[in-house]
C-alpha positions as CSV (number, residue, x, y, z in Angstrom):
1,X,8.2,16.3,13.0
2,X,9.0,17.3,9.4
3,X,11.9,16.0,7.5
4,X,13.3,19.4,7.0
5,X,13.1,20.3,10.7
6,X,16.4,20.5,12.6
7,X,15.1,19.0,15.8
8,X,15.2,15.3,16.4
9,X,13.0,15.4,19.5
10,X,10.2,12.9,19.3
11,X,6.7,14.1,19.0
12,X,5.8,11.7,21.8
13,X,7.8,9.7,24.4
14,X,6.3,7.2,26.8
15,X,9.1,7.8,29.3
16,X,12.5,6.2,29.9
17,X,12.6,2.5,29.8
18,X,13.2,0.9,33.2
19,X,15.3,-2.1,32.3
20,X,16.0,-1.7,28.5
21,X,19.0,-3.7,27.3
22,X,18.2,-3.8,23.6
23,X,16.9,-1.2,21.2
24,X,14.8,-1.5,18.0
25,X,14.1,1.1,15.3
26,X,10.7,0.5,13.8
27,X,9.5,2.0,10.5
28,X,5.7,1.6,10.3
29,X,3.5,4.0,8.4
30,X,0.7,3.3,10.9
31,X,1.3,3.3,14.7
32,X,-0.6,5.0,17.6
33,X,-2.1,7.5,17.8
34,X,-3.4,6.5,14.4
35,X,-6.1,4.1,15.3
36,X,-6.4,1.6,12.5
37,X,-6.0,-2.2,12.4
38,X,-2.5,-1.8,10.9
39,X,-1.2,0.1,14.0
40,X,-2.4,-2.4,16.6
41,X,0.0,-5.2,15.8
42,X,3.2,-3.4,16.9
43,X,1.5,-1.7,19.7
44,X,0.9,-5.1,21.2
45,X,4.3,-6.4,20.3
46,X,5.9,-3.4,22.0
47,X,4.1,-4.2,25.2
48,X,5.5,-7.8,25.3
49,X,8.9,-6.8,24.0
50,X,9.3,-4.2,26.8
51,X,9.0,-7.0,29.3
52,X,12.0,-8.6,27.7
53,X,14.1,-5.5,27.8
54,X,13.4,-3.8,24.5
55,X,13.0,-0.1,23.9
56,X,11.8,1.5,20.6
57,X,12.2,4.4,18.3
58,X,9.3,4.5,15.9
59,X,9.1,6.4,12.5
60,X,5.5,6.7,11.3
61,X,3.3,9.0,9.2
62,X,2.2,12.4,10.5
63,X,-1.5,11.7,11.2
64,X,-2.7,15.2,10.4
65,X,-0.4,16.2,7.5
66,X,-2.1,14.2,4.7
67,X,-1.6,10.7,3.4
68,X,-0.8,9.7,-0.2
69,X,-1.9,6.2,0.9
70,X,-5.4,6.7,2.3
71,X,-6.4,10.2,3.5
72,X,-9.4,8.8,5.4
73,X,-7.3,6.3,7.4
74,X,-5.1,8.8,9.1
75,X,-8.1,10.8,10.2
76,X,-8.8,8.0,12.7
77,X,-6.7,9.4,15.6
78,X,-7.1,8.2,19.2
79,X,-4.7,9.9,21.6
80,X,-5.8,7.6,24.3
81,X,-3.9,4.8,22.5
82,X,-0.6,6.4,23.5
83,X,-1.4,5.5,27.1
84,X,-1.2,1.8,26.2
85,X,2.4,2.1,25.1
86,X,5.0,0.7,27.5
87,X,7.9,2.9,28.7
88,X,10.8,3.3,26.4
89,X,8.9,4.2,23.2
90,X,9.8,7.4,21.2
91,X,7.6,8.4,18.2
92,X,8.8,10.4,15.3
93,X,6.5,11.5,12.5
94,X,7.1,12.1,8.8
95,X,4.5,13.9,6.7
96,X,3.2,12.4,3.6
97,X,1.5,15.2,1.7
98,X,1.1,14.2,-2.0
99,X,3.7,15.9,-4.2
100,X,2.7,18.7,-6.5
101,X,3.5,16.5,-9.5
102,X,1.2,13.8,-8.3
103,X,-1.6,16.3,-7.7
104,X,-1.1,17.9,-11.1
105,X,-1.2,14.6,-13.0
106,X,-4.3,13.5,-11.1
107,X,-6.0,16.8,-11.9
108,X,-5.2,16.5,-15.6
109,X,-6.4,12.8,-15.6
110,X,-9.7,13.8,-14.1
111,X,-10.2,16.2,-17.0
112,X,-9.1,13.8,-19.7
113,X,-10.7,10.6,-18.3
114,X,-14.1,11.1,-19.9
115,X,-12.5,11.7,-23.3
116,X,-10.2,8.7,-23.0
117,X,-13.1,6.4,-21.9
118,X,-15.3,7.5,-24.8
119,X,-12.5,7.0,-27.4
120,X,-11.4,3.6,-26.0
121,X,-14.8,2.1,-25.4
122,X,-15.5,-0.9,-27.6
123,X,-18.1,-0.5,-30.3
124,X,-21.6,-2.0,-29.9
125,X,-20.6,-4.8,-32.3
126,X,-17.4,-5.5,-30.5
127,X,-19.2,-5.5,-27.1
128,X,-21.7,-8.1,-28.5
129,X,-18.8,-10.3,-29.7
130,X,-17.0,-10.0,-26.4
131,X,-20.0,-10.9,-24.3
132,X,-20.7,-13.9,-26.5
133,X,-17.2,-15.2,-26.0
134,X,-16.5,-15.1,-29.8
135,X,-13.2,-14.5,-31.5
136,X,-13.3,-10.8,-30.6
137,X,-12.1,-11.7,-27.1
138,X,-8.5,-11.0,-28.1
139,X,-9.2,-7.8,-30.1
140,X,-7.6,-4.5,-29.4
141,X,-10.8,-3.1,-28.0
142,X,-10.8,-5.4,-25.0
143,X,-7.1,-5.2,-24.5
144,X,-7.2,-1.4,-24.1
145,X,-10.3,-1.0,-22.1
146,X,-12.8,-3.2,-20.3
147,X,-15.6,-0.8,-20.6
148,X,-15.0,0.7,-17.1
149,X,-11.8,2.7,-18.0
150,X,-9.4,0.0,-16.7
151,X,-6.8,-0.4,-19.4
152,X,-3.2,-1.6,-19.3
153,X,-2.1,1.9,-20.1
154,X,-4.2,3.4,-17.4
155,X,-3.0,0.8,-14.9
156,X,0.6,1.5,-15.8
157,X,0.0,5.2,-15.4
158,X,-1.5,4.7,-11.9
159,X,1.3,2.3,-11.0
160,X,3.8,5.0,-11.9
161,X,2.0,7.6,-9.8
162,X,1.6,5.2,-6.8
163,X,5.2,4.1,-6.7
164,X,6.4,7.7,-7.2
165,X,4.7,8.6,-3.9
166,X,5.9,5.3,-2.4
167,X,9.5,6.1,-3.0
168,X,9.2,9.7,-1.8
169,X,7.8,8.8,1.6
170,X,10.3,5.9,1.9
171,X,13.2,8.3,1.2
172,X,11.9,10.9,3.7
173,X,11.3,8.2,6.4
174,X,14.8,6.7,5.8
175,X,16.4,10.2,6.1
176,X,14.7,10.8,9.5
177,X,15.5,7.3,10.7
178,X,19.2,7.6,9.8
179,X,19.5,10.8,11.8
180,X,17.9,9.0,14.8
181,X,20.2,6.0,14.7
182,X,23.2,8.4,14.6
183,X,22.2,9.4,18.1
184,X,21.0,6.0,19.3
185,X,22.1,3.0,17.3
186,X,19.6,0.1,17.3
187,X,20.3,-3.6,17.6
188,X,17.5,-4.3,15.1
189,X,15.7,-2.4,12.4
190,X,12.1,-3.5,11.7
191,X,9.5,-2.5,9.2
192,X,5.8,-3.2,9.1
193,X,3.5,-2.8,6.1
194,X,1.4,-2.2,4.2
195,X,1.9,0.5,3.2
196,X,5.1,-1.3,2.0
197,X,7.0,1.9,1.6
198,X,8.0,1.3,5.2
199,X,10.0,-1.8,4.0
200,X,11.8,0.2,1.3
201,X,12.8,2.8,3.9
202,X,14.1,0.2,6.3
203,X,15.9,-1.6,3.5
204,X,17.8,1.7,2.6
205,X,18.8,2.2,6.3
206,X,19.9,-1.5,6.7
207,X,22.0,-1.3,3.5
208,X,23.8,1.8,4.7
209,X,24.4,0.6,8.2
210,X,24.6,-3.1,8.1
211,X,22.2,-3.4,11.0
212,X,20.0,-6.6,10.8
213,X,16.6,-5.8,9.3
214,X,13.3,-7.7,10.1
215,X,10.5,-7.2,7.5
216,X,7.0,-7.7,8.8
217,X,4.5,-8.1,6.0
218,X,1.1,-7.9,7.6
219,X,-0.4,-8.5,4.1
220,X,1.6,-10.2,1.3
221,X,2.9,-7.5,-1.0
222,X,3.1,-9.2,-4.4
223,X,0.4,-11.9,-4.0
224,X,-2.1,-11.6,-6.9
225,X,-5.1,-11.5,-4.6
226,X,-3.8,-8.3,-3.0
227,X,-3.3,-6.4,-6.3
228,X,-5.6,-3.3,-6.4
229,X,-8.1,-3.7,-9.2
230,X,-7.2,-0.3,-10.8
231,X,-3.5,-1.1,-10.9
232,X,-3.7,-4.7,-12.2
233,X,-1.5,-5.2,-15.2
234,X,2.0,-5.9,-16.4
235,X,3.4,-2.7,-15.0
236,X,2.2,-3.4,-11.5
237,X,3.3,-7.0,-11.6
238,X,6.8,-6.0,-12.8
239,X,7.5,-3.1,-10.4
240,X,5.9,-4.7,-7.4
241,X,7.8,-8.0,-8.1
242,X,11.1,-6.1,-8.4
243,X,10.6,-4.2,-5.2
244,X,9.4,-7.1,-3.2
245,X,12.2,-9.4,-4.3
246,X,14.8,-6.8,-3.4
247,X,13.4,-6.5,0.1
248,X,12.9,-10.2,0.6
249,X,16.5,-10.9,-0.4
250,X,18.0,-8.3,1.8
251,X,15.9,-8.8,5.0
252,X,17.4,-11.1,7.6
253,X,14.0,-12.3,8.7
254,X,10.5,-12.0,7.1
255,X,7.4,-12.2,9.3
256,X,4.0,-13.2,7.9
257,X,0.9,-12.9,10.0
258,X,-0.8,-16.1,8.7
259,X,0.6,-19.5,7.9
260,X,-1.2,-19.3,4.5
261,X,0.7,-16.2,3.7
262,X,4.0,-17.8,4.7
263,X,3.4,-20.7,2.5
264,X,2.5,-18.5,-0.5
265,X,5.6,-16.4,-0.1
266,X,7.8,-19.5,0.3
267,X,6.4,-20.9,-2.9
268,X,7.5,-17.7,-4.7
269,X,10.9,-17.5,-3.0
270,X,11.9,-21.1,-2.2
271,X,15.6,-20.2,-1.9
272,X,14.6,-17.8,1.0
273,X,11.9,-19.9,2.7
274,X,14.1,-20.6,5.7
275,X,13.9,-16.9,6.6
276,X,10.1,-16.8,6.7
277,X,8.3,-17.3,10.0
278,X,4.6,-17.0,10.9
279,X,3.8,-14.6,13.7
280,X,0.0,-14.2,13.9
281,X,-1.7,-11.2,15.5
282,X,-3.3,-13.4,18.1
283,X,-6.0,-13.1,20.7
284,X,-6.0,-10.4,23.4
285,X,-7.7,-10.8,26.8
286,X,-11.3,-9.6,26.7
287,X,-11.8,-6.5,28.8
288,X,-15.5,-7.3,29.0
289,X,-17.9,-8.5,31.7
290,X,-19.4,-11.6,30.1
291,X,-23.1,-12.3,30.7
292,X,-23.9,-14.8,33.5
293,X,-26.8,-16.3,31.5
294,X,-28.1,-16.1,28.0
295,X,-31.4,-16.0,26.3
296,X,-33.1,-19.3,25.5
297,X,-33.2,-18.2,21.9
298,X,-30.4,-19.7,19.8
299,X,-28.9,-16.7,18.2
300,X,-26.2,-16.8,15.6
301,X,-24.3,-13.5,15.7
302,X,-22.1,-11.8,13.1
303,X,-20.2,-8.6,13.7
304,X,-18.5,-6.7,10.9
305,X,-19.2,-5.3,7.4
306,X,-20.3,-7.2,4.4
307,X,-17.7,-7.0,1.6
308,X,-14.9,-8.8,-0.3
309,X,-16.8,-12.0,-0.8
310,X,-18.6,-12.1,2.5
311,X,-21.9,-13.4,1.1
312,X,-24.5,-14.8,3.6
313,X,-26.6,-16.5,1.0
314,X,-25.4,-20.1,1.6
315,X,-25.6,-19.6,5.3
316,X,-29.2,-18.4,5.0
317,X,-30.1,-21.3,2.8
318,X,-28.8,-23.7,5.4
319,X,-30.6,-21.8,8.3
320,X,-33.9,-21.9,6.3
321,X,-33.5,-25.7,6.0
322,X,-33.1,-26.1,9.8
323,X,-36.0,-23.8,10.5
324,X,-38.3,-25.9,8.2
325,X,-37.1,-29.3,9.3
326,X,-37.5,-28.5,13.0
327,X,-40.5,-26.2,12.6
328,X,-38.8,-23.4,14.5
329,X,-40.0,-19.9,15.2
330,X,-38.0,-16.6,15.4
331,X,-38.3,-16.8,19.2
332,X,-36.3,-20.1,19.1
333,X,-33.6,-19.3,16.5
334,X,-32.3,-16.4,14.5
335,X,-29.3,-14.6,13.0
336,X,-28.4,-11.1,14.2
337,X,-26.0,-9.0,12.1
338,X,-24.2,-5.9,13.3
339,X,-22.0,-3.5,11.3
340,X,-21.9,-1.6,8.1
341,X,-24.3,0.9,6.7
342,X,-27.2,0.7,4.3
343,X,-25.3,-1.4,1.8
344,X,-24.6,-4.1,4.3
345,X,-28.2,-4.0,5.7
346,X,-29.7,-4.3,2.2
347,X,-27.5,-7.3,1.3
348,X,-28.3,-9.1,4.6
349,X,-32.1,-8.4,4.6
350,X,-32.5,-9.1,0.9
351,X,-30.6,-12.4,1.1
352,X,-32.7,-13.4,4.1
353,X,-35.9,-12.5,2.3
354,X,-34.9,-14.6,-0.7
355,X,-34.2,-17.6,1.5
356,X,-37.7,-17.2,3.1
357,X,-36.4,-16.4,6.6
358,X,-36.8,-12.6,6.8
359,X,-38.5,-12.7,10.3
360,X,-35.5,-14.7,11.6
361,X,-32.8,-12.1,10.7
362,X,-32.0,-8.7,12.0
363,X,-29.4,-6.1,11.1
364,X,-28.0,-3.3,13.4
365,X,-25.8,-0.5,12.1
366,X,-22.2,-0.1,13.1
367,X,-21.6,0.5,16.9
368,X,-18.6,1.0,19.0
369,X,-16.1,-1.8,19.4
370,X,-17.1,-2.3,23.0
371,X,-20.8,-2.5,22.1
372,X,-19.9,-5.0,19.3
373,X,-18.1,-7.2,21.8
374,X,-21.0,-7.1,24.2
375,X,-23.3,-8.1,21.3
376,X,-21.1,-11.1,20.5
377,X,-20.9,-12.2,24.1
378,X,-24.6,-12.7,24.3
379,X,-24.8,-15.2,21.4
380,X,-24.5,-19.0,21.7
381,X,-23.0,-19.1,18.2
382,X,-20.8,-16.8,16.2
383,X,-20.6,-16.7,12.5
384,X,-17.6,-16.0,10.3
385,X,-18.4,-15.5,6.6
386,X,-16.0,-16.4,3.8
387,X,-13.8,-13.6,2.3
388,X,-12.0,-13.1,-1.0
389,X,-8.6,-12.6,0.6
390,X,-7.6,-16.2,1.5
391,X,-4.2,-15.3,2.9
392,X,-5.6,-13.1,5.6
393,X,-7.4,-13.9,8.9
394,X,-10.3,-11.5,9.8
395,X,-9.4,-9.6,13.0
396,X,-12.8,-10.6,14.4
397,X,-11.8,-14.3,14.5
398,X,-9.3,-13.6,17.3
399,X,-12.1,-12.0,19.3
400,X,-14.5,-14.8,18.5
401,X,-12.2,-17.5,19.9
402,X,-12.2,-15.7,23.3
403,X,-16.0,-15.9,23.6
404,X,-17.8,-18.8,25.3
405,X,-19.7,-19.6,22.0
406,X,-19.8,-22.1,19.3
407,X,-18.0,-20.9,16.2
408,X,-19.4,-21.5,12.7
409,X,-16.6,-20.6,10.3
410,X,-17.1,-20.7,6.5
411,X,-13.6,-20.9,5.0
412,X,-12.0,-22.8,2.1
413,X,-9.5,-25.5,2.8
414,X,-6.0,-24.1,2.8
415,X,-7.1,-20.5,3.5
416,X,-5.5,-18.7,6.4
417,X,-8.6,-18.9,8.5
418,X,-9.1,-22.7,7.9
419,X,-5.4,-23.4,8.7
420,X,-5.7,-21.3,11.9
421,X,-8.8,-23.2,13.2
422,X,-8.0,-26.7,11.8
423,X,-8.1,-29.2,14.7
424,X,-9.7,-26.7,17.0
425,X,-13.2,-26.9,18.5
426,X,-14.6,-24.5,15.9
427,X,-17.0,-25.8,13.2
428,X,-15.1,-25.0,10.0
429,X,-16.9,-25.8,6.8
430,X,-16.6,-25.1,3.1
431,X,-18.5,-21.9,2.2
432,X,-20.6,-23.8,-0.4
433,X,-21.5,-26.9,1.8
434,X,-25.1,-26.2,2.5
435,X,-25.7,-29.8,3.8
436,X,-22.7,-29.5,6.2
437,X,-23.7,-26.1,7.5
438,X,-27.3,-27.1,8.1
439,X,-26.1,-30.2,10.0
440,X,-23.9,-28.1,12.3
441,X,-26.6,-25.6,12.9
442,X,-29.1,-28.4,13.7
443,X,-26.6,-30.1,16.0
444,X,-25.6,-26.9,17.9
445,X,-29.3,-25.8,18.2
446,X,-30.2,-29.1,19.8
447,X,-27.3,-28.9,22.2
448,X,-28.3,-25.4,23.2
449,X,-31.9,-26.6,23.7
450,X,-30.6,-29.3,26.1
451,X,-28.9,-26.6,28.2
452,X,-25.3,-27.3,27.0
453,X,-22.9,-24.3,26.9
454,X,-19.6,-24.2,25.0
455,X,-16.2,-23.1,26.2
456,X,-14.1,-20.6,24.3
457,X,-12.3,-22.1,21.4
458,X,-9.1,-20.5,22.8
459,X,-9.7,-21.9,26.3
460,X,-6.2,-23.5,26.2
461,X,-4.6,-20.2,25.1
462,X,-3.2,-21.6,21.8
463,X,-4.1,-18.4,20.0
464,X,-3.0,-15.9,22.6
465,X,-1.1,-12.9,21.3
466,X,1.6,-13.2,23.9
467,X,2.5,-16.7,22.5
468,X,2.9,-15.2,19.0
469,X,4.9,-12.3,20.3
470,X,7.3,-14.8,22.0
471,X,7.9,-16.4,18.6
472,X,9.0,-13.0,17.3
473,X,11.1,-12.1,20.3
474,X,12.9,-15.4,20.3
475,X,13.7,-14.9,16.6
476,X,15.0,-11.4,17.3
477,X,17.3,-12.8,20.0
478,X,19.1,-14.8,17.4
479,X,19.8,-11.7,15.3
480,X,20.8,-9.1,17.9
C-alpha cells in the first residue's frame, strides 16, 4: 500500500483473531514476507503473543518497491513465511524508493569522487611520515582523507544523505500508522530496528497520541561498534546520539536482545536504565530428524560465513597441536566448514594449510538452512568463532544449543555470547587462548573415543524463545 493511496486495506491479513483482547501496532521495516534475520524476531513474538490474546497491525517496508536501506535485503521474499503468522495479524506496506534528491546527489558524487580522492590524497612524503608514526600524524592530510576516500567531510555528507532518507520513510510510515490507529486504536505501539527509522516513526505516533511505546533495539543504535565505517565521524556521532537519546527518553520500555547490549545502553543512559530489559531471540524447537548414530570420526563443524572478525587461525593452531600430540589422522578427527563463497573458502583452507592441517579441514559452499541444520546435527562438536560485534549473539548459537553436541565457543569475557553461555555446559574460551582451546579439544575427543555422547546445552530449556517472549509479554501487561 502506498502512502498516497486512499485505501487502508492491509496487503495481507492472517484472519480474524479468535480471542484477542489486546491490540498492538508494530512498526518494523522488516517483517514477513521479507525473509531476513531482522523479520524473524517479531514473527515469533507474534506467535506467542497471540496465545495471550494479542492481535497486531504491522507497518513494514514494501518488499518490491525499493529500499534506501539495503536493496538486496528486500529481494529476499518468502511468501510461505506468511503462513506462519497467527490469526489476527494485518500487514500494511510503505514503499521506500530513494528520493530524487538522494539519487541526484549520489550520481554527482560518483562523478566527483575520483577528483576529490586525487586532490585530498596525502603526498608521498606525508604518507611516509604517517606510516612511521612521526609528527605528521596530526597533519591536515590525514585529517581530511585516510587514503581510501574516507574523510570527515565525506562522512558528514553521507550521514546527511542517510538521515534524510531515514526521516522520509519514518514520516511516511508514521502517516500510514496514524490512519490505521484512527480506525483501530492499539493498546501498545512497538517499533523494531534496525533500520532505526522504525523507532522515529513510532516516536512520532506515540507523541501525537499518548499511547505507550515500546522500543525494540535488535542492535544497539549509537554503540561505537555499530557505526558504519563510511559514516564514522563527528557528524554521525552527533546526529545519531541526538536521535537515539530522544527515542530512549520518550519510550516507556526499551528492549535489548542481549544482556551485553542492555549493559552498554544503561552505561550511556544511567538515568533511564530501569526502563531497559533484555529479551533475547531465543532457541526455537528443531524441525529436524536427528541422526540415531554418528560417525566414529570426531568432527568439529562450523556453519556460517567468515567475516567481521571470525578468524579460524587460533582454532586451527590448537587443533594442529592435538593432532600432533595424539598422532591422529583425518579419519579420526577433522573440522568441516559450511557457508560462504570463494572468499570464505580461501580463508579457511589457507589458514588450515598454514597450520599444517590441510588434510583435516574441508569447506562446503552455502546450502539451504535445512541442509545446514542437518550438517550440524551430524557433528559431535560445534564451533563458534569470535566476532567483531561483541554486543550481538550470532543467530547460529541459538541453533547450536539445541543440538546434542559439545559446543566450543570462542568469545571474549563480557561479550554477549560469553554472557549468554556463562555457567552453561558449553566450553567458552577466550579467542586467543591456544592452550585452553587445545585442552578442550583433547578432552572432548577422548570422551568421544570412549563412546560418550553429549546432551544439548539447552536441555533444560533455559534459552527457549518462548521464555524470552514471556518476559516481553509480562512487561507489556504492565503498560497496557
